[in-house]
C-alpha positions in Angstrom: 124.4 128.7 148.3 125.4 128.1 151.9 125.5 130.2 155.0 128.5 131.6 154.1 127.9 132.3 150.5 125.0 134.2 151.8 127.1 136.3 154.1 129.5 137.1 151.7 127.1 138.4 149.1 125.9 140.5 152.0 129.4 142.0 152.9 129.8 142.6 149.0 126.7 144.4 148.8 127.3 146.5 151.9 131.0 147.1 150.0 129.1 148.6 146.7 126.8 150.3 148.6 129.4 152.7 151.2 131.8 153.0 147.5 128.2 154.3 145.9 127.7 156.4 149.0 131.0 158.6 148.1 131.6 160.1 151.6 127.8 160.8 152.4 126.9 159.5 155.8 124.9 156.2 155.5 121.1 156.3 156.9 118.9 153.7 158.6 121.0 151.1 157.2 119.6 148.3 159.5 116.2 148.8 158.0 117.4 149.1 154.6 119.3 145.6 154.5 116.6 143.8 156.6 114.0 145.1 153.6 116.3 143.9 151.0 116.7 140.4 152.3 113.3 139.9 153.7 111.2 140.5 151.1 112.8 138.2 148.5 113.4 135.4 151.2 109.3 135.8 151.8 108.6 135.7 148.0 110.9 132.8 147.4 109.4 130.6 150.6 105.6 131.4 149.7 106.3 130.2 146.2 108.1 127.1 147.1 105.2 126.2 149.6 102.5 127.0 147.0 101.0 129.8 149.4 100.8 128.0 152.2 101.1 130.3 155.1 101.1 127.6 158.2 104.0 125.9 156.0 106.3 129.0 155.5 106.1 130.0 158.8 106.9 126.6 160.0 110.3 126.6 157.5 110.8 130.1 158.6 110.6 129.2 162.5 108.3 132.1 163.0 104.6 132.1 164.2 102.2 132.6 161.6 100.6 136.0 162.6 104.3 137.1 162.3 104.4 136.2 158.8 101.1 137.4 157.6 102.3 140.9 159.0 105.4 140.6 157.4 103.9 139.8 154.0 101.2 142.4 154.2 104.2 144.9 155.1 105.8 143.8 151.7 102.8 143.5 149.8 103.2 140.0 149.3 99.8 138.2 148.5 
């Protein structure tokens, strides 16, 4: 999946989200979207690197401590 396909998937999901709201106001949309995307991303990368946090942090281009914090936030071992 390339970047454009991922963006299209997010847009499609947001379209459905707003349809499901049926006129109700959205709440905390930014955090909701990031959480929905971040957890599966972290799970996938951690599996890809067989749990090696240093390699995962390098692939994600984030600090290892930041990765550890995010893993804890999402209850990922």
